[in-house]
N, C-alpha and C positions, 0 to 999 in steps of 0.2 A: 607324911612329909610332903610338902608341896613347894615347888619353886616356880617363879614367874620371871618374865622379862629376860628370857634366855635364848641363846642360839644353840639348838640341840642338833647334834650330828646323828641322824636317825637311820636305823636299818643297816643292812649289809653294805650298802654303798655310801654310808656316812653322809646322807643328804641333809643339808642345813635346814632346820625348821625354826622360824622365829615364833616363840610361844612359851608354853608352860609344860610342866611335867609333875606327875604325882606318883608317890611310892607308898605301897601298903603291904605290910607283912613281908618286907624284904623284896617285893616284886614291883616292877613298873606297872602301875595300874592304868595310867592315862597319859597320852602325849597329845597336846592340842596346839593349834596355831592361833596366833593373835593374842588378844587380851585374856588374861586369866580370870575365870569366874569365881575364884575362891578368895575370900577376904584375908585368910590367915596364911597365904603363901609368902615365902621368903623371896624378896626382890634381889636377884643376883646382878642387877644393873648391866644387862646385856652380856653377862658372862657366857663363856662357851662351855657346853656340856659334851664330853666325849668319853668313849669307853676307856676304862682304866688300862694301864700298860700291862703287858705280859712279857717278862724277861725270859725268853724261851731257852737260853743257854747261859749258865753262869756256874762258876766254881767258887762257892762261898768259903770253903775251908781255908783258902789262902788269903783271906781278908786281913790276916795278921802280918802280911809281908808286902804291902803296897810299894810297888816300884823297885823292889829288891832286884839287883843284877839287871837293871834296865838296858844296859849296853852289851849284854851277852847274847849270843845267838839262841834261837828258840829251843834247840835241843838241850842246851846247858841251863836254860831257864825253867822250862816246864816239861822237858822230855823225861823219860824213865831214868830215875836216879839223879835228876837235875837239882838245881838249887831249891826249887819249889818243895821237893820232897824232903830235902835236908831241913828246910825251915819247918815244915809240918811236923817233923820228928822232934826238933829242938823246942818248938813252941806249942807242943801238944796241949798243955794245960790252958793256954790262952786262946785256943781255937774257938770254943763256944762264945767267948766275949767278942771276938772279932766278927763272928757270924752275926751275933746280935746287933752289933753296930751297923753292919751292912743291911740287915733286915729293917732296922729303924730308918735308915736312909731311903730304902725302897718305899716304905710307907709315906714318908714325907715328900717323895718325888712322884707319887701317883702310880706306883707299881703295886698291884694287889695279887699278882700270881707270878710264879717263876718255876723254872726247871733247873734243879741243882745237880750237877754231876759230882758225886762224892768219891774220893779216893779212900784208901785205908780199909777196904773190905768191910767186915761186919761192924767193927768199932766206928768206922766212918759214918755209916748210915744210921747208927744209933744216936748220933749227936743231935739233940733237939733243943736248940736255944729257946729259952723262955721269953716270949715277947707278947704283950697284950695286943690283941687285934692286929697281929702281924699278917703278912701276905700268905696266901695259900701256896704251898710248895709241892711240886712233883719231884720226888727224890729218886735219882738213878744211881745205883751203886756199882761197884766193881768187885769181883771175887778176890782179886789180888792174892791168888794162891790158896784161898780158903774155900769153904763149902758154899757152893753157889746157892743151894736151896735156903741156907740160913740167911744169906744176904737178901735174897728175894722176899723172904718172909717179913723183912723189916723195911722194905721200900717198894717203889712203884715200877721197878724194872732195872735194866742194866744199861749203862752208858760206856761203850767200848772206846778207849782212847784212840787206838789205831790197830787194825788187824795185824800189822807187822810185829806187835808186841806179844802176840799169842801164838801157840802152836795150833796146827789144824785141829787136833783133838780137843784142845781147850775151847776153841771157837765153836766147835760142834756141840760140846757139852753145854756151853753158855746158851746157845740158840735153842737147844732142846729144852733146857730148864725154863727159859723165859716163856716159850710157847706153851709148855705144860701148865704153867701158872697163869697164862693169859695176861702177861704184863708187857710193858714197853721195852723195845730194843732200839737203841740209838747208837750210831757209829760216827766218830770223827773221821772224815774222809777228805782227801784232796787238799789238806791244809798246806803241806810243804811240797808234796809230789802227787802226781795223779794216780792214786790207788783206789779210785772210785769204783771201778768194775769189780775189784776184789771185795769191796765193802758191800756191793749190791748182792753178791752171792749169799750173804747172810740174811737177806730179805728183811732189812730193818724197817721199823715204822717211820723213821726219819733219819736224815743225814745232817751232819753239822759241818759247816765251813764251805767246802767245794772251792776254796780260794784258787787252787791251781788245776782245776778240772778242765780237761781238754774238750774239744767239740764232740768227739765220739762218746765220751763219758757223760757229758751233759745231755746229749741226744737220748742216751739210754735212761737217764733219770727222768727226762720228760716223757719218754715213751711209757715208762712204768708209773708215772704220776707219783713219784716218791716226794713227799714233803721235805723241805730243806730249811734249816735254821742257819742264818748267816750272821757273822760278827765282824763287820768291816773295820771298825775302829781298832779292835784287838789285832786283827790281821795286819793292819797298817803299822801299829805300834811294834809288833814283833818283826816287821820288815820282811814278811813272806808274800806280799802282794795283795791284790784285791779280787774278790769274786766278780763274775760277770753279773752285776746286780740287776740291771734292767732285763737281761735275757732270762734270768732266773724268775724274777717277779712276773714276767709275761707268760711263763710256761709251766709253772707249778705253784703249789701253795708254799709261801715263804713267810717265815717269822724272823724277828730280830732278837739277838741276844748280845750281852755285853762281854761274855766269856770270863776269863780269870780276873778276880778282883785284884790280884797281884799285878796284873798287866794294865788294867783298864778300869775306869770308873763305872759305876752301875747306873749312870744317868741316861735314861731312855730318851730324853729330849736331845741330848748330844748325839746319841746313836742315830736318831731319825734324821737330824740335820746333816750329819756327815754322809749317811747313806744316800739321801736324796740328792745332795749336791755333787757327790762323786759320780753317781749314776748319770746325772745330766752331763757332767763334764766328759766322762769317758765315752758316752754314747753320742755326744754332741746333739742331743735331742732336747730342744727347748720346750717340746710339748709333753715331756715325761711328767706324769701327774703325781703330785705330792700325796694324793689320796691313797695310792697303793702302798706307799711307805707307812702312812699312818695305820692302815689296816694291818700291815706286817708287824707293827709295834704294839698293837692292841688286841684285835680279835683273832687273827690267824693263829697265834700261838695256842690259844685255848682249843681251837679245832685240832691242831696237830697233836696236842697232849691229851686229847679226850676229856677236856674239862668242860664245865658248864659254860655255855656261851654268854658273853657279856655285851652282845650287840644291843644297842638301845632300841628296844621294841616292846610294845605292850605285851605283858605276860612273862617277859624274861626277868631273870634276876637283876636287881638294881646293883650295878657294879660300874660306877662311872666317876669321872673327875669333873669338877667345875673350876674353870680358870678365868681370871679376869680378862676383860676385853679392853685393851688399850685404845687410845684415840686413833682414828684415821685408818683402821684396819679394814680392808676390802674383802679378804678371803680368810675365813676362819680356819680352814685346814692348813693353809700356808702359815698362818699366824702360830699355830701349835708347832708346826714343823721347824720354823726358823726365826720366830720373833719372841716367843714366850718361853719362860724357864720355870723350873720347879718352884721358885720363890713366888711366882704369880698364881699358884694354886690357891683358891679360896675355899675349896671344899672337896670332900670325897664321900661317896656313898657306896657302901658294900653290904648288901643285904640289910639287916637291921642296924648295922653300924653306920651312924651318920655323924659327920664332922664338918660343919659349915661355919666359917668365921662370921663374926658379927659385923655388920656394916654400920 
């Protein structure tokens, strides 16, 4: 497969290259500047090529309850024993169909990888919605009172909701089991209150949220270089505040997630725009670069999750989006961040799976 007449965001720094790109056997074979030398290349008419999205934190099981109890506080909505868990019990049979709908939406909006935090112990991680050419999922389960090893055998690690929901012994057993099997450990921390230092004692592979993390907690995260996944739109919708976005992005590896489908849409375009503009507003920094937010939405999540890199570079796996370029756009990165939407996507390439609209 060959494409020409494209603006390609190349390498770790997403540098724009005006030219062409070829893919062979699911890998990026060649990236060239200027006129394409191949006659059979697809002309994408100055479309922008960028790495596919990675939704690094999502709860797909509650796709069956969009906006339920939207005016209740966070503990009543998604806390232990809250409305979310009542819904999951009541609509158990409909959960796979709800997840399938969300995965289909992900594919259509340029997301080819995600990290799903599953509730419900062993039965939760065993849910496998059937979807053709769906996004690649990292599944993090929860023991929920069951056997930890059985859960870990069916997923990629454990995602702890909050240390406060577990006894010290339970946390110790979880950490021991995860490390023994060499899998991922992620912890929700600092979402409502600053419990970040307690979470760090578990030596997680990454933290989620840090919405209300204080200076001392953030300093400790930065000192240890702990990666962080932030979900600003969900935090805003739940009324719990906003993380120190710019500070986090400047001091550790940060990825974006959309969080509970019950609370928030899984649209990564919306997540980027909100994150970028809120960071600029709160920091009053007009020089804050959109490129760091685009990296957080695309390539950083793969690094945090230990997945194959989707940086657009010769030799790497082909995993990118092609989006049309509207008239008068000066900056391709800013265009993706706040002027283009999922409906503007004209093609996706993921390994040997290629889908490009006919012009």
